[in-house]
Backbone as JSON, one array per atom type, in Angstrom:
{
  "sequence": "MKLKTVVAQNLRRLRHIKGMSQEELAELADVYRTYVGHLEREIHSPTVDMLEKLAEILDVAPTDFFTNPPPPIPPPPPRKRRRSQSR",
  "N": [[105.39, 100.7, 113.33], [103.41, 102.4, 110.99], [100.27, 103.96, 111.67], [98.45, 104.16, 109.58], [99.25, 102.03, 108.0], [98.68, 99.87, 109.67], [95.86, 100.06, 109.82], [95.21, 99.64, 107.11], [96.21, 97.0, 106.67], [94.65, 95.58, 108.51], [92.08, 96.04, 107.5], [92.17, 94.67, 105.03], [92.72, 92.07, 106.0], [90.47, 91.54, 107.65], [88.45, 91.68, 105.76], [89.12, 89.53, 104.14], [88.79, 87.43, 105.96], [86.02, 87.45, 106.19], [85.47, 86.55, 103.73], [85.0, 88.22, 101.57], [85.07, 90.05, 98.51], [86.86, 92.9, 97.23], [85.13, 94.3, 95.64], [82.57, 93.43, 96.52], [82.57, 94.42, 99.16], [82.84, 97.15, 98.65], [80.44, 97.67, 97.28], [78.52, 97.23, 99.29], [79.29, 99.25, 101.03], [78.77, 101.44, 99.59], [80.68, 102.7, 97.93], [83.33, 103.17, 95.51], [84.99, 100.32, 94.06], [87.68, 100.72, 93.59], [88.32, 102.58, 95.54], [88.27, 101.08, 97.91], [90.42, 99.41, 97.36], [92.41, 101.36, 97.3], [92.4, 102.15, 99.97], [93.35, 99.8, 101.16], [95.88, 99.71, 100.09], [97.07, 101.88, 101.13], [96.86, 104.35, 99.86], [94.79, 106.12, 100.17], [93.29, 107.5, 103.14], [90.91, 106.33, 105.42], [87.92, 107.98, 106.57], [86.59, 108.62, 109.86], [83.86, 108.13, 109.86], [83.69, 106.42, 107.63], [85.21, 104.25, 108.54], [83.55, 103.37, 110.6], [81.33, 102.54, 109.09], [82.47, 100.49, 107.5], [83.26, 98.74, 109.54], [80.77, 97.99, 110.55], [79.7, 96.62, 108.34], [81.55, 94.54, 108.11], [81.11, 93.33, 110.47], [82.55, 93.84, 112.88], [84.26, 95.46, 115.63], [84.88, 98.97, 115.45], [87.35, 99.61, 116.53], [88.87, 97.41, 115.97], [90.25, 97.85, 113.66], [92.5, 99.14, 114.44], [94.2, 97.57, 115.93], [97.26, 95.8, 116.28], [97.84, 93.66, 113.63], [97.28, 90.11, 113.73], [99.31, 87.23, 112.81], [99.01, 86.46, 109.32], [96.2, 84.62, 108.08], [96.75, 81.37, 107.1], [96.53, 80.1, 103.75], [94.16, 77.6, 102.64], [95.23, 74.15, 102.3], [96.34, 72.94, 99.1], [94.04, 71.27, 96.96], [94.03, 67.79, 96.37], [94.52, 66.4, 93.25], [92.46, 64.21, 91.49], [93.44, 61.41, 89.82], [92.74, 60.44, 86.55], [91.46, 57.33, 85.63], [92.64, 55.72, 83.21], [92.62, 53.1, 80.98]],
  "CA": [[104.56, 100.61, 112.13], [102.52, 103.54, 110.87], [98.87, 103.65, 111.92], [97.81, 103.97, 108.28], [99.6, 100.67, 107.59], [97.91, 98.95, 110.53], [94.47, 100.1, 109.38], [95.14, 99.0, 105.79], [96.4, 95.56, 106.82], [93.49, 95.02, 109.19], [90.95, 96.07, 106.58], [92.33, 93.55, 104.1], [92.62, 90.81, 106.76], [89.09, 91.34, 108.08], [87.67, 91.42, 104.54], [89.42, 88.15, 103.73], [88.15, 86.54, 106.94], [84.6, 87.4, 105.84], [85.34, 85.97, 102.4], [84.44, 89.23, 100.68], [85.95, 90.69, 97.55], [86.84, 94.36, 97.33], [83.92, 94.74, 94.95], [81.43, 93.2, 97.41], [82.65, 95.37, 100.27], [82.57, 98.48, 98.1], [79.01, 97.79, 96.98], [77.8, 97.38, 100.56], [79.68, 100.52, 101.65], [78.37, 102.49, 98.64], [81.87, 103.38, 97.43], [83.93, 102.47, 94.37], [85.94, 99.25, 94.4], [89.03, 101.28, 93.6], [88.53, 103.25, 96.82], [88.63, 100.03, 98.87], [91.79, 99.04, 97.01], [93.3, 102.45, 97.73], [92.52, 102.06, 101.44], [94.19, 98.65, 101.49], [97.25, 99.98, 99.64], [97.5, 103.1, 101.84], [96.83, 105.52, 98.99], [93.84, 107.0, 100.85], [93.01, 107.2, 104.55], [89.46, 106.38, 105.63], [87.4, 108.86, 107.61], [86.01, 107.91, 111.0], [82.56, 107.64, 109.41], [83.9, 105.27, 106.75], [85.63, 103.12, 109.38], [82.35, 102.86, 111.28], [80.52, 101.83, 108.09], [83.18, 99.25, 107.16], [83.18, 97.86, 110.7], [79.42, 97.44, 110.61], [79.57, 95.66, 107.25], [82.41, 93.38, 108.4], [80.66, 92.81, 111.76], [83.64, 93.96, 113.84], [84.3, 96.75, 116.32], [85.76, 99.91, 114.75], [88.7, 99.57, 117.11], [89.61, 96.28, 115.4], [91.12, 98.35, 112.59], [93.69, 99.77, 115.02], [95.04, 96.62, 116.65], [98.3, 95.19, 115.44], [97.25, 92.44, 113.08], [97.94, 88.84, 114.01], [99.86, 86.65, 111.58], [97.96, 86.19, 108.33], [95.59, 83.29, 108.06], [97.33, 80.63, 105.98], [95.52, 79.59, 102.81], [93.93, 76.16, 102.8], [96.14, 73.36, 101.48], [95.78, 72.67, 97.77], [93.3, 70.02, 96.82], [94.7, 66.75, 95.6], [93.79, 66.06, 92.03], [92.2, 62.79, 91.27], [93.94, 60.95, 88.52], [91.76, 59.67, 85.78], [91.9, 55.95, 85.47], [92.51, 55.3, 81.8], [93.21, 51.78, 80.76]],
  "C": [[103.6, 101.8, 112.14], [101.06, 103.1, 111.06], [98.11, 103.41, 110.61], [98.06, 102.55, 107.76], [98.79, 99.65, 108.38], [96.46, 98.89, 110.08], [94.31, 99.38, 108.04], [95.25, 97.49, 105.89], [95.19, 94.91, 107.49], [92.26, 95.02, 108.29], [91.02, 94.88, 105.63], [92.12, 92.21, 104.82], [91.17, 90.53, 107.14], [88.18, 91.05, 106.88], [87.88, 89.99, 104.09], [88.75, 87.14, 104.68], [86.66, 86.37, 106.61], [84.37, 86.8, 104.45], [84.76, 86.93, 101.38], [85.5, 89.73, 99.71], [85.91, 92.2, 97.81], [85.55, 94.9, 96.71], [82.68, 94.57, 95.84], [81.41, 94.2, 98.56], [82.3, 96.77, 99.8], [81.08, 98.68, 97.84], [78.2, 98.0, 98.26], [78.09, 98.71, 101.24], [79.3, 101.71, 100.78], [79.55, 103.37, 98.24], [82.38, 102.6, 96.21], [84.89, 101.39, 94.85], [87.36, 99.79, 94.46], [89.34, 101.99, 94.91], [88.93, 102.23, 97.89], [90.06, 99.59, 98.61], [92.79, 100.11, 97.46], [93.46, 102.47, 99.24], [93.48, 100.94, 101.82], [95.64, 98.85, 101.07], [97.8, 101.3, 100.19], [97.59, 104.33, 100.95], [95.9, 106.57, 99.59], [93.72, 106.57, 102.31], [91.51, 107.31, 104.75], [89.1, 107.4, 106.71], [86.88, 108.0, 108.76], [84.64, 107.34, 110.59], [82.7, 106.41, 108.52], [84.34, 104.05, 107.55], [84.45, 102.52, 110.12], [81.49, 102.05, 110.32], [81.16, 100.49, 107.73], [83.12, 98.25, 108.31], [81.81, 97.21, 110.81], [79.23, 96.36, 109.54], [80.35, 94.38, 107.55], [82.07, 92.73, 109.75], [81.81, 92.73, 112.76], [83.51, 95.3, 114.56], [85.21, 97.69, 115.53], [87.19, 99.89, 115.27], [89.52, 98.41, 116.57], [90.52, 96.7, 114.26], [92.45, 98.88, 113.13], [94.58, 98.83, 115.82], [96.11, 96.07, 115.72], [97.77, 93.87, 114.93], [98.01, 91.19, 113.49], [98.56, 88.3, 112.72], [98.74, 86.35, 110.6], [97.45, 84.77, 108.43], [96.16, 82.54, 106.87], [96.23, 80.14, 105.04], [95.32, 78.1, 103.03], [94.9, 75.38, 101.91], [95.51, 73.08, 100.13], [95.07, 71.32, 97.75], [94.11, 69.04, 95.99], [93.85, 66.44, 94.38], [93.62, 64.56, 91.92], [92.71, 62.45, 89.88], [92.86, 60.16, 87.82], [92.32, 58.27, 85.55], [91.64, 55.53, 84.02], [93.26, 53.99, 81.62], [93.17, 51.42, 79.33]]
}
């Protein structure tokens, strides 16, 4: 797997773990939301300085972007809808 792919997947995974949107992360990193999207889709490559900033915001070590990502976190099960009791 290409290193650019590993970084992109880890960025998205770590952002999701923190429950942040691309917009929230971009605002805290002082970049455009589209730039975060481009990083996650491998259109752009982040600089070392940007990786350090993103790591600080996400409260992870910068090296966490370079580890092979574990399996994705499964989404929570859908909520059961309550049926209205009409009589």
